[in-house]
TIKE-642313 format. One record per residue (C-alpha): x, z, y. Coordinates in steps of 0.2 Angstrom, whole numbers, plus 2048, in hexadecimal, padded with zeros to 3 digits. Layout:
N
(site (X, Z, Y))
...
***
This chain:
486
(site (444, 20C, 619))
(site (440, 201, 628))
(site (452, 1FA, 629))
(site (452, 1F5, 616))
(site (447, 1E5, 618))
(site (43F, 1D9, 625))
(site (430, 1D8, 619))
(site (423, 1E1, 624))
(site (416, 1E5, 617))
(site (424, 1EC, 60B))
(site (42C, 1F7, 618))
(site (41B, 1FE, 61F))
(site (416, 203, 60E))
(site (427, 20B, 60B))
(site (426, 214, 61C))
(site (415, 21B, 616))
(site (41D, 221, 606))
(site (42B, 22A, 60F))
(site (41E, 233, 61A))
(site (415, 238, 60A))
(site (425, 23E, 601))
(site (42D, 248, 60F))
(site (41D, 24F, 618))
(site (410, 250, 60B))
(site (405, 244, 613))
(site (3F5, 241, 609))
(site (3EF, 232, 612))
(site (3F6, 226, 61F))
(site (3F4, 214, 625))
(site (3FD, 207, 630))
(site (3F0, 1FB, 637))
(site (3F6, 1EC, 641))
(site (3EC, 1E2, 64F))
(site (3E7, 1D1, 649))
(site (3DD, 1C8, 657))
(site (3CE, 1D2, 65B))
(site (3D0, 1DD, 64B))
(site (3DB, 1EA, 645))
(site (3DF, 1E9, 632))
(site (3E7, 1F6, 627))
(site (3F8, 1EF, 620))
(site (3FF, 1FE, 617))
(site (3F9, 20E, 611))
(site (3FC, 21D, 607))
(site (3EE, 226, 5FD))
(site (3E2, 217, 5FD))
(site (3DE, 20C, 5EE))
(site (3E0, 1F9, 5F0))
(site (3CD, 1F8, 5F2))
(site (3CD, 205, 5FF))
(site (3DB, 1FC, 608))
(site (3D2, 1EC, 609))
(site (3C3, 1F4, 612))
(site (3CE, 1F9, 620))
(site (3C9, 1ED, 62E))
(site (3C3, 1F2, 63F))
(site (3BE, 1EA, 64F))
(site (3C7, 1F0, 65E))
(site (3BE, 1FF, 665))
(site (3B6, 202, 654))
(site (3B9, 213, 64C))
(site (3C8, 21F, 650))
(site (3D4, 211, 64B))
(site (3CB, 204, 655))
(site (3CB, 20F, 664))
(site (3DD, 213, 664))
(site (3E1, 201, 662))
(site (3D6, 1FD, 671))
(site (3DC, 20B, 67C))
(site (3EE, 20D, 678))
(site (3EB, 220, 678))
(site (3ED, 22C, 669))
(site (3DE, 235, 662))
(site (3DE, 245, 657))
(site (3CE, 24A, 64D))
(site (3D0, 25C, 648))
(site (3C2, 25A, 63B))
(site (3BC, 249, 635))
(site (3AD, 251, 62E))
(site (3A7, 255, 63F))
(site (3AB, 245, 648))
(site (39E, 238, 648))
(site (3AA, 22A, 64E))
(site (3B4, 22C, 63F))
(site (3AE, 21E, 634))
(site (3B7, 221, 623))
(site (3B6, 20E, 620))
(site (3C2, 20E, 612))
(site (3B8, 21C, 609))
(site (3C8, 225, 605))
(site (3C1, 236, 60B))
(site (3B1, 236, 601))
(site (3AD, 248, 604))
(site (3B2, 24A, 616))
(site (3A4, 256, 61A))
(site (3AB, 263, 60E))
(site (3BD, 261, 613))
(site (3C6, 267, 623))
(site (3D0, 257, 625))
(site (3D9, 254, 636))
(site (3DC, 242, 63A))
(site (3EA, 23C, 646))
(site (3EB, 22B, 64D))
(site (3F9, 224, 659))
(site (3FB, 212, 660))
(site (40A, 207, 65B))
(site (40F, 200, 66C))
(site (41B, 1F4, 673))
(site (41B, 1F7, 686))
(site (408, 1F6, 68A))
(site (403, 1EC, 67B))
(site (3FC, 1F4, 66C))
(site (403, 1ED, 65C))
(site (3FA, 1F8, 650))
(site (3F5, 20A, 64C))
(site (3FD, 218, 641))
(site (3F1, 224, 63A))
(site (3F3, 233, 62E))
(site (3EA, 242, 628))
(site (3F2, 251, 62F))
(site (405, 252, 62A))
(site (408, 264, 62B))
(site (3FE, 26F, 61F))
(site (403, 27F, 629))
(site (3F5, 282, 635))
(site (401, 28B, 641))
(site (409, 27A, 645))
(site (400, 272, 653))
(site (3F9, 261, 654))
(site (405, 25D, 662))
(site (414, 25F, 655))
(site (40A, 252, 64A))
(site (408, 246, 658))
(site (41A, 247, 65E))
(site (420, 243, 64D))
(site (413, 234, 64B))
(site (419, 22D, 65C))
(site (42B, 22D, 656))
(site (426, 224, 646))
(site (41B, 218, 650))
(site (429, 214, 65B))
(site (434, 210, 64C))
(site (426, 205, 645))
(site (424, 1FC, 656))
(site (436, 1F6, 656))
(site (435, 1F1, 644))
(site (425, 1E8, 646))
(site (42B, 1DE, 655))
(site (43B, 1DA, 64C))
(site (432, 1D4, 63D))
(site (426, 1CA, 647))
(site (434, 1C2, 651))
(site (43D, 1BD, 641))
(site (42D, 1B6, 63A))
(site (42A, 1AC, 649))
(site (43B, 1A5, 649))
(site (439, 1A0, 637))
(site (429, 198, 63A))
(site (431, 18F, 649))
(site (43F, 189, 63E))
(site (432, 183, 631))
(site (429, 17A, 63E))
(site (439, 172, 645))
(site (43E, 16D, 633))
(site (42D, 165, 631))
(site (42E, 15C, 641))
(site (440, 156, 63D))
(site (439, 150, 62C))
(site (42B, 147, 635))
(site (437, 13F, 641))
(site (443, 13A, 633))
(site (434, 132, 62A))
(site (430, 129, 63A))
(site (442, 122, 63B))
(site (440, 119, 62A))
(site (435, 10B, 631))
(site (43A, 0F9, 62E))
(site (433, 0EC, 639))
(site (425, 0E1, 632))
(site (423, 0ED, 623))
(site (415, 0F9, 623))
(site (416, 109, 619))
(site (411, 11A, 61F))
(site (40E, 120, 60D))
(site (41B, 12C, 606))
(site (420, 11F, 5F8))
(site (424, 112, 605))
(site (42D, 11E, 610))
(site (438, 122, 601))
(site (43B, 10F, 600))
(site (43F, 10E, 613))
(site (44B, 11D, 611))
(site (454, 115, 603))
(site (456, 105, 60D))
(site (45E, 10E, 61B))
(site (46A, 117, 610))
(site (46F, 108, 606))
(site (470, 0FB, 614))
(site (481, 100, 61A))
(site (489, 0FF, 609))
(site (48F, 0F0, 5FF))
(site (485, 0F6, 5F0))
(site (47B, 0EA, 5E5))
(site (469, 0EE, 5E6))
(site (45B, 0EB, 5D9))
(site (44A, 0EB, 5E0))
(site (43C, 0EC, 5D3))
(site (429, 0EC, 5D5))
(site (41A, 0E1, 5D1))
(site (418, 0D0, 5D9))
(site (412, 0D0, 5EB))
(site (419, 0E2, 5EF))
(site (425, 0DB, 5FC))
(site (436, 0DB, 5F3))
(site (43D, 0CD, 5FE))
(site (438, 0D6, 60E))
(site (442, 0E5, 608))
(site (451, 0DA, 603))
(site (451, 0D3, 615))
(site (44F, 0E4, 61C))
(site (45F, 0EA, 613))
(site (468, 0DA, 618))
(site (463, 0DB, 62B))
(site (467, 0ED, 62C))
(site (478, 0EB, 625))
(site (489, 0E6, 62C))
(site (485, 0D4, 625))
(site (476, 0D2, 630))
(site (47E, 0C3, 639))
(site (483, 0BB, 629))
(site (478, 0B0, 61E))
(site (46A, 0B7, 614))
(site (468, 0AB, 605))
(site (459, 0AC, 5F9))
(site (456, 0A5, 5E8))
(site (447, 0A7, 5DD))
(site (44E, 0A6, 5CB))
(site (43D, 0A2, 5C4))
(site (439, 094, 5D0))
(site (447, 088, 5CB))
(site (449, 080, 5BA))
(site (457, 087, 5AF))
(site (461, 077, 5B0))
(site (462, 077, 5C3))
(site (464, 089, 5C5))
(site (477, 089, 5C2))
(site (479, 07C, 5CF))
(site (46F, 085, 5DB))
(site (479, 095, 5D9))
(site (48A, 08F, 5D8))
(site (48A, 07D, 5DE))
(site (493, 06D, 5D7))
(site (4A1, 061, 5DA))
(site (49E, 04F, 5DE))
(site (49C, 045, 5CD))
(site (49A, 055, 5C3))
(site (48A, 04D, 5BB))
(site (47F, 03E, 5BD))
(site (478, 03F, 5CF))
(site (485, 04A, 5D6))
(site (489, 03E, 5E4))
(site (491, 04B, 5EF))
(site (498, 05D, 5EF))
(site (48B, 06A, 5F0))
(site (48D, 07D, 5F4))
(site (483, 089, 5EA))
(site (479, 098, 5F1))
(site (487, 0A4, 5ED))
(site (493, 09A, 5F8))
(site (487, 098, 606))
(site (484, 0AB, 606))
(site (497, 0AF, 608))
(site (499, 0BE, 614))
(site (486, 0C1, 613))
(site (479, 0C5, 606))
(site (471, 0BC, 5F7))
(site (460, 0C1, 5F1))
(site (45C, 0BC, 5DF))
(site (44A, 0BE, 5DD))
(site (442, 0BE, 5CC))
(site (453, 0C2, 5C4))
(site (44A, 0C7, 5B4))
(site (446, 0B4, 5B1))
(site (459, 0B0, 5B1))
(site (45E, 0A7, 5A1))
(site (46A, 0AF, 595))
(site (476, 0A1, 598))
(site (478, 0A4, 5AB))
(site (478, 0B7, 5AA))
(site (48B, 0B8, 5A6))
(site (48F, 0AD, 5B5))
(site (485, 0B8, 5C0))
(site (48D, 0C7, 5B9))
(site (49E, 0C0, 5BD))
(site (49A, 0BC, 5CF))
(site (494, 0CE, 5D1))
(site (4A3, 0D6, 5C9))
(site (4B1, 0CA, 5CF))
(site (4A9, 0C2, 5DE))
(site (4AF, 0B1, 5D8))
(site (4A8, 0A1, 5CF))
(site (4AB, 08E, 5CD))
(site (4A0, 080, 5D2))
(site (499, 075, 5C4))
(site (4A7, 068, 5C1))
(site (4B5, 072, 5C9))
(site (4C3, 07D, 5C3))
(site (4C6, 084, 5D4))
(site (4C1, 096, 5D6))
(site (4B7, 09B, 5E5))
(site (4B8, 0AC, 5EC))
(site (4A9, 0B3, 5F5))
(site (4A4, 0C3, 5FE))
(site (491, 0C4, 5FA))
(site (486, 0D3, 5F8))
(site (479, 0D1, 5EA))
(site (467, 0D7, 5EB))
(site (45C, 0D3, 5DC))
(site (44A, 0D5, 5D9))
(site (43E, 0D4, 5CB))
(site (42D, 0D8, 5C6))
(site (432, 0D9, 5B3))
(site (438, 0E8, 5AA))
(site (44B, 0E4, 5A8))
(site (44D, 0F3, 59C))
(site (441, 0EC, 591))
(site (449, 0DB, 592))
(site (45A, 0E3, 58E))
(site (452, 0EB, 57F))
(site (44A, 0DA, 579))
(site (45B, 0D2, 57B))
(site (455, 0C6, 58A))
(site (460, 0CE, 597))
(site (472, 0D4, 596))
(site (474, 0E6, 597))
(site (485, 0E5, 5A1))
(site (47C, 0DA, 5AE))
(site (46E, 0E6, 5AF))
(site (479, 0F5, 5B3))
(site (483, 0EA, 5C0))
(site (473, 0E6, 5C9))
(site (46B, 0F7, 5C8))
(site (478, 100, 5D2))
(site (46B, 105, 5DF))
(site (459, 103, 5D8))
(site (44B, 102, 5E3))
(site (438, 102, 5DE))
(site (42B, 0FB, 5E8))
(site (41A, 103, 5E4))
(site (40B, 0F8, 5E1))
(site (3FD, 0F8, 5EF))
(site (3F1, 102, 5E4))
(site (3FE, 111, 5E5))
(site (400, 111, 5F8))
(site (3EE, 110, 5FE))
(site (3F2, 11A, 60D))
(site (3F9, 10A, 614))
(site (3EA, 0FF, 611))
(site (3E1, 101, 622))
(site (3F2, 0FE, 62B))
(site (3F5, 0EF, 620))
(site (3E4, 0E7, 623))
(site (3E5, 0EA, 636))
(site (3F7, 0E1, 636))
(site (3F1, 0D2, 62C))
(site (3E1, 0D1, 635))
(site (3EA, 0D1, 646))
(site (3F6, 0C4, 63F))
(site (3E9, 0B7, 639))
(site (3DD, 0BA, 647))
(site (3EB, 0B5, 653))
(site (3F0, 0A6, 648))
(site (3DF, 09F, 647))
(site (3D8, 0A4, 658))
(site (3CB, 0AF, 651))
(site (3C5, 0C1, 654))
(site (3BF, 0C6, 643))
(site (3BD, 0D9, 63F))
(site (3BB, 0E2, 62F))
(site (3AE, 0F0, 62D))
(site (3B3, 101, 627))
(site (3A7, 0FE, 617))
(site (3B2, 0EF, 613))
(site (3C2, 0F8, 615))
(site (3BC, 105, 609))
(site (3B7, 0F8, 5FD))
(site (3C8, 0F0, 5FE))
(site (3D0, 101, 5FB))
(site (3C7, 103, 5EA))
(site (3CD, 0F2, 5E4))
(site (3DD, 0F1, 5D8))
(site (3E6, 0E4, 5E2))
(site (3F0, 0DC, 5D3))
(site (3F8, 0D0, 5DF))
(site (3FD, 0DF, 5EB))
(site (401, 0DB, 5FD))
(site (402, 0C9, 5FB))
(site (3F0, 0C9, 5F4))
(site (3EA, 0D4, 602))
(site (3F2, 0C8, 60F))
(site (3EB, 0B9, 607))
(site (3DA, 0C1, 606))
(site (3DA, 0C6, 619))
(site (3E0, 0B4, 61E))
(site (3D2, 0AC, 614))
(site (3C5, 0B8, 61B))
(site (3CB, 0B4, 62D))
(site (3CA, 0A1, 62A))
(site (3BA, 0A0, 620))
(site (3AF, 0AE, 627))
(site (3A0, 0A6, 630))
(site (39D, 0B5, 63A))
(site (3A8, 0C2, 643))
(site (3A6, 0D2, 638))
(site (3AC, 0D2, 626))
(site (3A0, 0DC, 61B))
(site (3A2, 0E1, 609))
(site (397, 0D2, 604))
(site (3A4, 0C6, 60C))
(site (3B2, 0CC, 600))
(site (3B8, 0C1, 5F2))
(site (3AE, 0C3, 5E2))
(site (3BC, 0CB, 5D8))
(site (3BD, 0D9, 5E5))
(site (3AB, 0DC, 5E7))
(site (3A8, 0DD, 5D4))
(site (3B7, 0E8, 5D1))
(site (3B1, 0F4, 5DF))
(site (39F, 0F4, 5D8))
(site (3A4, 0F9, 5C7))
(site (3B0, 106, 5CD))
(site (3A3, 10E, 5D8))
(site (394, 10D, 5CC))
(site (39B, 10E, 5BB))
(site (3AB, 118, 5BF))
(site (3B7, 10D, 5B5))
(site (3C6, 102, 5BA))
(site (3C4, 0F1, 5B2))
(site (3D5, 0EA, 5B7))
(site (3D5, 0DC, 5AB))
(site (3C4, 0D7, 5AF))
(site (3C7, 0D7, 5C1))
(site (3D7, 0CE, 5BF))
(site (3CF, 0C0, 5B5))
(site (3C1, 0BE, 5C2))
(site (3CE, 0BD, 5CF))
(site (3D7, 0AF, 5C6))
(site (3C7, 0A6, 5C3))
(site (3C2, 0A8, 5D6))
(site (3D3, 0A2, 5DB))
(site (3D2, 093, 5CF))
(site (3C1, 08E, 5D6))
(site (3C8, 08F, 5E8))
(site (3D6, 084, 5E4))
(site (3CC, 078, 5D9))
(site (3D6, 07E, 5CA))
(site (3E7, 07B, 5D0))
(site (3F2, 088, 5C8))
(site (400, 087, 5D5))
(site (3F4, 08A, 5E3))
(site (3EA, 097, 5DA))
(site (3FA, 0A1, 5D7))
(site (400, 0A0, 5E9))
(site (3EE, 0A6, 5EE))
(site (3F0, 0B5, 5E3))
(site (402, 0B8, 5E7))
(site (409, 0B5, 5D6))
(site (414, 0A8, 5CE))
(site (40E, 098, 5C5))
(site (415, 09F, 5B5))
(site (40C, 0B0, 5B7))
(site (3FB, 0A7, 5BA))
(site (3FE, 09C, 5AB))
(site (401, 0AB, 5A0))
(site (3F1, 0B3, 5A7))
(site (3E7, 0A4, 5A5))
(site (3EC, 0A3, 593))
(site (3EA, 0B6, 591))
(site (3D8, 0B6, 597))
(site (3D3, 0A5, 58F))
(site (3CE, 09E, 5A0))
(site (3CA, 08B, 59F))
(site (3D7, 082, 5AA))
(site (3CB, 075, 5B0))
(site (3C0, 082, 5B9))
(site (3BB, 07E, 5CA))
***
C-alpha cells in the first residue's frame, strides 16, 4: 500500500485500512507534527467530523506527550486514564469499555515526524502489550520512510515550481525595450512578441488607438533586428495629400510632371536593406493599395515617369488605429493587402487597459520634463490616483502632453488634483461620485479645453491631445463644438 503512491494522505488512509482488515483494529490514527501542533491526517473508525477535531498541542494528551517525548505510551484502560482526552469523541462511552490505547512515535533519527495510535490490535488477552508495541514500531518505521520520501518529493516539486516561477519572472524581465515602459502583463506580451519577431523578415501590422506608441514599437523591432544599422524610414499615410503620396513612396524621374526638376528617390528606395514604417496604413487610398501590395510581394516598383524596375530589400512594418477588417468588409481596403500586412499582428493596448504602468509612466515623463525645463515639480499621490481614474482617450501621448504642460505652467512645486486639466478633473469627479464613465462627455470637454488652450487652432489642439487633425475635425463635428471657441 505504501509503495503504491506518493500521495501521502491517500497512502496513510490505505495503511490504516490494511491494519483494520488484517488485524481487526477498531480505531486508529496517524497524526503528523505541523509546527507546534500535531494533527490527525488519516484514521480508521472516525467520522469526518471526529477527524477534524483531532488537533493537539505538543505535550497535550497522550498523542501530544508521545509527539513531544518520542517515547511510546500504553494505556491499558482509557476509562481509568485522566490524561486521555478523547478529543475526537470517537469513544463516547469509555467509562464502560475496557479499551486499551497504544501510541508510538513515528521518528526519523531523533526527530518526531508524527504519532501512530491504535486501540489494542489483538483481542486475545493472552497476547501481551509488548507484541502490540513491536508490531506498531515496525509499522511506524515503514511510515517514517514513506513520510520522508513523500515530503522530499513534495519539497522537490515545490522547488521546481519556485524555479519555474523565477525563470518566468526572469524571462519577463528580459522583455524590456529601452525607452518603452511596460511592466503590465499586456505590455510584457507585446515586448515578448517584439523579441520573437525582430530577427525575422516578416511583415508586421501594429494596431491600437492613437497615442499608444506604435512607432516606438516599430523602431524597437527594427533596432533589435539584423537591419539595425540600415535605414529606418517612416511615412504617415494620413499626413500627406493623396496626390503627393505616390511620389513620396516611389519617387519620380526628372520631368515626370510639372515641377519635377530632378530625380527624386521615394521612401521605399531610401529604405533599401532597412525597414519602412507605414503609419496610418488604413488611410491609404484604394488607388495606391495595389502598388503597395506589389512592393510587399515582389520587392519591386517603378518611379513615376520611369519604366525601369527597381528591386529593393525592405522590411515593411505597418500601423493603424482603424479596424482594417471592417474597412475590408466595407470595400475601402483590399483583402489581399490586408493579409499581406497581417503576417504578424501586434496589438498595443490603450492606457486605460494597462493602469499598472501609470505611476511609472508619470515618473518617467515628470523626470524628462523637469530636466528639460530646469524644474523640480512633484505630483502628489492624490493626483496620481485621480489621473489613474481618467479615461485617457489620447493614451500615452495625451499623458505625456499633460505632464509637460503641468511642469511648464504650474506656479508651485507640487501638483494637486485641482491643478489637473478640467476634463480630467470632471471625469474623475463623476466617476467617483456618480459611479459612471462618461467617455463622450470627457472627450468633448478635453477637446474644448485643448481648443481654448490653442486659441481654436485645430492642428495645435490635435497635437496637444495626441490625435490627428482629421480625427479632431471629425470629433468637433460629432460633438457640435463651435470652431471659433477660445
